[in-house]
C-alpha positions as CSV (number, residue, x, y, z in Angstrom):
1,M,19.1,-2.2,-2.6
2,S,15.7,-3.9,-2.0
3,Q,14.6,-4.7,1.5
4,I,11.8,-6.5,3.3
5,Y,10.0,-4.6,6.0
6,R,7.5,-6.1,8.4
7,P,5.3,-3.7,10.3
8,H,4.7,-4.2,14.0
9,Q,1.0,-4.0,13.7
10,Q,-1.0,-6.0,11.2
11,A,-4.3,-5.0,9.7
12,A,-7.5,-5.8,11.7
13,P,-9.4,-8.8,10.3
14,H,-12.3,-8.1,8.0
15,S,-15.6,-10.1,7.6
16,A,-15.5,-11.0,3.9
17,L,-12.2,-11.9,2.3
18,D,-10.1,-10.6,5.2
19,A,-6.4,-10.0,5.5
20,N,-5.8,-13.3,7.3
21,A,-7.6,-15.2,4.5
22,V,-5.5,-13.4,1.9
23,R,-2.3,-14.3,3.8
24,A,-3.4,-17.9,4.2
25,A,-4.3,-18.2,0.5
26,Y,-1.0,-16.9,-0.7
27,R,1.0,-18.8,1.8
28,R,-0.4,-21.9,0.2
29,W,0.2,-20.6,-3.4
30,A,3.7,-19.0,-2.9
31,G,5.7,-22.1,-3.9
32,V,3.8,-22.8,-7.1
33,Y,2.4,-19.3,-8.0
34,D,4.7,-18.7,-10.9
35,L,4.0,-22.1,-12.4
36,V,0.2,-22.1,-11.9
37,F,-0.7,-18.4,-12.5
38,G,2.3,-17.0,-14.3
39,G,1.1,-18.0,-17.7
40,V,-2.4,-16.9,-17.5
41,S,-1.4,-13.6,-15.9
42,R,1.5,-12.9,-18.3
43,W,-0.3,-10.7,-20.8
44,G,-1.8,-8.5,-18.2
45,R,1.5,-8.2,-16.4
46,L,3.3,-7.2,-19.6
47,R,0.6,-4.8,-20.7
48,A,0.7,-3.1,-17.3
49,A,4.5,-2.8,-17.2
50,A,4.5,-1.4,-20.7
51,E,1.9,1.2,-19.7
52,V,4.0,2.2,-16.6
53,N,7.0,2.5,-18.9
54,R,5.1,4.8,-21.3
55,L,3.8,7.1,-18.6
56,P,5.7,10.1,-17.3
57,G,7.3,10.0,-13.8
58,T,9.9,7.7,-12.2
59,R,8.5,6.8,-8.8
60,V,6.4,3.7,-9.1
61,L,4.5,1.8,-6.5
62,E,3.6,-1.8,-7.4
63,V,0.8,-3.0,-5.1
64,G,0.6,-6.8,-4.6
65,V,4.1,-7.3,-6.1
66,G,3.8,-11.0,-5.2
67,T,6.8,-13.1,-6.4
68,G,8.1,-10.1,-8.5
69,L,7.1,-11.5,-11.9
70,A,6.6,-7.9,-13.3
71,L,9.8,-6.5,-11.9
72,P,12.2,-7.4,-14.8
73,H,9.8,-5.7,-17.3
74,Y,10.1,-2.1,-16.0
75,N,12.5,0.3,-17.7
76,I,15.6,1.0,-15.7
77,D,14.6,4.7,-15.2
78,K,11.5,3.6,-13.2
79,R,12.3,3.4,-9.5
80,I,10.1,0.6,-8.1
81,T,8.7,0.1,-4.6
82,G,6.8,-3.2,-4.3
83,I,4.5,-4.0,-1.4
84,D,2.6,-7.2,-0.6
85,L,0.7,-8.7,2.4
86,S,2.4,-12.1,2.0
87,A,5.9,-12.6,3.5
88,E,6.3,-15.8,1.6
89,M,5.6,-14.1,-1.8
90,L,7.9,-11.2,-0.9
91,A,10.7,-13.6,-0.1
92,R,10.5,-15.0,-3.6
93,A,10.4,-11.5,-5.0
94,H,13.5,-10.6,-3.1
95,E,15.3,-13.7,-4.5
96,R,14.3,-12.5,-8.0
97,V,15.6,-9.0,-7.5
98,R,18.9,-10.4,-6.2
99,G,19.2,-13.2,-8.9
100,E,18.4,-10.8,-11.8
101,R,20.3,-7.9,-10.4
102,L,17.4,-5.5,-10.7
103,K,19.0,-2.2,-9.6
104,N,15.9,-0.1,-10.0
105,V,13.9,-1.9,-7.3
106,D,14.3,0.3,-4.3
107,A,12.3,-1.7,-1.7
108,L,10.1,-4.7,-1.2
109,L,7.8,-4.0,1.8
110,E,5.4,-6.2,3.8
111,L,2.5,-3.7,4.0
112,D,-1.3,-3.6,3.8
113,A,-2.3,-1.9,0.6
114,E,-5.3,-0.3,2.2
115,S,-3.0,1.5,4.7
116,T,0.5,1.8,3.5
117,G,1.9,4.6,5.6
118,F,3.5,6.4,2.7
119,D,3.5,10.2,2.4
120,D,0.8,11.9,0.4
121,G,1.9,12.1,-3.3
122,A,4.9,9.9,-2.7
123,F,4.6,8.2,-6.2
124,D,4.0,9.2,-9.8
125,I,2.4,5.9,-10.7
126,A,0.7,3.1,-8.7
127,V,0.0,-0.2,-10.4
128,A,-2.0,-3.0,-8.8
129,M,-2.1,-6.3,-10.8
130,F,-4.6,-8.9,-9.8
131,V,-5.1,-7.3,-6.4
132,A,-8.3,-5.3,-6.4
133,S,-10.5,-8.4,-6.0
134,V,-8.4,-9.8,-3.2
135,V,-8.3,-6.9,-0.7
136,P,-11.0,-6.7,1.9
137,N,-12.1,-3.2,1.0
138,P,-11.5,-2.2,-2.7
139,R,-12.8,1.4,-2.2
140,V,-10.4,1.8,0.6
141,L,-7.6,0.6,-1.6
142,M,-8.6,3.1,-4.3
143,A,-8.7,5.9,-1.7
144,E,-5.2,5.0,-0.5
145,L,-3.7,4.9,-4.0
146,R,-5.3,8.2,-4.8
147,R,-3.6,9.6,-1.7
148,V,-0.1,8.3,-2.3
149,V,0.0,9.1,-6.0
150,R,0.7,12.8,-6.8
151,P,-2.0,14.9,-8.5
152,G,-1.5,14.4,-12.2
153,G,-0.1,10.9,-11.7
154,H,-1.7,7.7,-12.8
155,I,-3.3,4.6,-11.1
156,L,-3.3,1.4,-13.1
157,F,-5.2,-1.8,-12.4
158,V,-5.1,-5.2,-14.1
159,N,-7.9,-7.3,-12.8
160,H,-10.7,-9.7,-13.6
161,F,-14.0,-7.9,-13.5
162,A,-17.2,-9.8,-13.5
163,A,-19.3,-9.9,-16.6
164,E,-22.4,-7.8,-16.3
165,R,-24.7,-10.2,-18.2
166,G,-24.7,-13.6,-20.0
167,L,-23.2,-17.1,-19.3
168,R,-20.0,-15.8,-17.8
169,W,-22.1,-13.7,-15.3
170,W,-23.8,-16.9,-14.1
171,A,-20.5,-18.9,-13.9
172,E,-18.8,-16.2,-11.9
173,R,-21.5,-16.0,-9.3
174,T,-21.6,-19.8,-9.0
175,L,-17.9,-19.7,-8.1
176,A,-18.2,-16.8,-5.7
177,P,-18.6,-18.9,-2.5
178,A,-15.2,-20.4,-3.1
179,S,-13.5,-17.0,-3.0
180,R,-11.7,-17.6,0.3
181,A,-10.0,-20.7,-1.0
182,L,-9.2,-19.1,-4.3
183,G,-7.9,-15.9,-2.7
184,W,-10.0,-13.7,-5.1
185,H,-13.6,-12.8,-6.0
186,P,-14.6,-14.3,-9.3
187,D,-17.8,-12.1,-9.2
188,F,-15.9,-8.9,-8.6
189,A,-17.8,-5.9,-10.1
190,F,-16.5,-2.7,-11.6
191,D,-18.5,-0.7,-9.1
192,A,-16.9,-2.5,-6.1
193,L,-13.7,-0.5,-7.0
194,F,-14.7,2.6,-9.0
195,S,-17.1,5.3,-8.0
196,P,-19.3,6.4,-10.9
197,D,-17.1,9.5,-11.4
198,E,-13.9,7.4,-11.3
199,R,-15.4,4.9,-13.7
200,S,-16.3,7.6,-16.2
201,R,-12.7,8.9,-16.2
202,T,-11.0,5.5,-16.4
203,H,-9.7,4.1,-19.7
204,F,-10.5,0.3,-19.9
205,A,-8.8,-2.1,-22.3
206,P,-9.4,-5.9,-22.5
207,V,-6.3,-8.1,-22.0
208,P,-5.7,-11.6,-23.3
209,P,-6.4,-14.4,-22.9
210,F,-10.0,-14.1,-24.1
211,G,-10.5,-10.7,-22.5
212,L,-10.6,-12.4,-19.1
213,F,-8.7,-9.5,-17.6
214,T,-8.9,-5.7,-18.0
215,L,-6.3,-3.0,-17.9
216,A,-7.7,0.1,-16.3
217,R,-5.9,3.5,-16.2
218,L,-7.2,6.3,-14.0
219,P,-5.6,9.8,-14.0
220,N,-5.3,11.0,-10.5
C-alpha cells in the first residue's frame, strides 16, 4: 500500500536552483503537468521503464516520481518506491496508484533526492527521469544514488543534456537565466552530473523527440 511521508526537516536552501525554487516551480505545474509535459516526456519515460523492466533485481527507486506517469509501465515483479520533493505532485501520484490499483508501488515519499535517508544498498535499480537538471547539486544526487543502489545494480537517468556545440548550444545558454521559472536548467552539461570516470562507464542513448533527451545507464 503506497503512502506519503513528509520529513520533519526540509533541505537547506541552495544558491542556484534551490529546493524552495524547485518546490515552487512544481507547485505551479502540478495541476497541468501531465497535459503540458506528459507528451514530450512520454518516449523517455517509456524507454526508462522498459530498461528497468529488462534489468535484474526487483527493488526499484524512482527519483522525482512526480505525478506517477511512469508507474503503470513497470512490470508487476518490480517493487517501486517513488520519491519527490513536491507534495502536490505526490498527491497526484497517490491518486494514480489508487485509481489504477498499482499493487507493486510500495511507497510514495516526500524526500530530498540528495539526502534520502535510505540504507546503503537498499535498491537494485534507481531511475531518475527529468530530475538531474532540477536538483541543486547533481553530483550530490549521483553520490546518493550510488550509495543507495547495491554494488552490481544500475542507475538510470533520462534527462536533457546541453549540446556541446552548434545552434542548440547557443539557444540553450540563452534560455539559462529562465531556469528558476522553468524548474530546470536548459544548459545542463553532462559533466555537471558525471565524473570523467562515470561518464566513460555510462551507456548513452538518444530518446525521441528529435534526440532532445538522453537515456543514460550507469552500472554501480
